[in-house]
N, C-alpha and C positions, 0 to 999 in steps of 0.2 A: 502494499500499499504507499502510496505517496505520504510524503509530509504535510502535503496541504489537504488532505484527505482524510488525517489522521484521526482517530474517534478522540473525544475529550471527555475525562472522567470528574464528573465534579460533584462531591457530598454534598448534601443538604446537611447545616452543622446541625438541625433538629433530627437527622436521620439517625444517631446512634445515641438520642436521650434515654433510650430505655437500655443500652449494653452495659452490664454490669460487671466487667471483666478489666484487666488492667488495662495501662496506656498500650503495653506490648502486645497485650492480644488486641487491641484492636486496631492496631496498626497491623499485624497480622492478617486479619481479618479484611481490613479494606486492601491492601495486597494481592488477596485471594480473588477478592472482587473486581480489581483491575485488571489481574493476569490473565479472568474469562474474554475478555473483551481486546485482548494485545494483539494484534496482529490481526484481526478481523475487520470486515467492511462492513460497513452498515444493512450489506444485503444480507452477510451469515448474522449480524445479531439479531436482524428482524425474524430471521428463521428461527432463531435459538429462543424467541420470545415469546410469551403464553399469554393472550387475553384474562385479564383480570373482569370478575362478576363484580362489579361495587356492591350490590345487594348480600354478597356475600363476605364483604367485609365487615369484620366489628367497628364501633364506633373510632375505636382510636386509630385504627389499620386508614377508617377513610380520612380522617384529619390529619393524620401523617402524609398520605399520599396527596390530600389537598396543598396543605402546606410548601412540599416538594414542588409540585404544580406551578401552583402559584409562584414559587422562586424563583423557578425554572423559566419561568413567562414574564417576569415582571419589568425584564428591559427590553421586554418585545413591543414595539410602538407601531399601533397600527397606520396604514398610510393608504392615502384613498388611491386609485387609478381609474 
């Protein structure tokens, strides 16, 4: 994959709020997550993805996903075409 198409992984600060391990364990978990996407194209990542049924998530999961989506899209500005 070329450098300009490299996938960038950004963790929302709230993503690990419920994590109860050590900083070393958290670092290892983040590295493990990032390694799953290393060297993969967007198409390969999409093929690995699974749909989420919002109604099957508990309230905490819905709030966490909602915050992550809000933070991920916060810098996107709508434009008229």
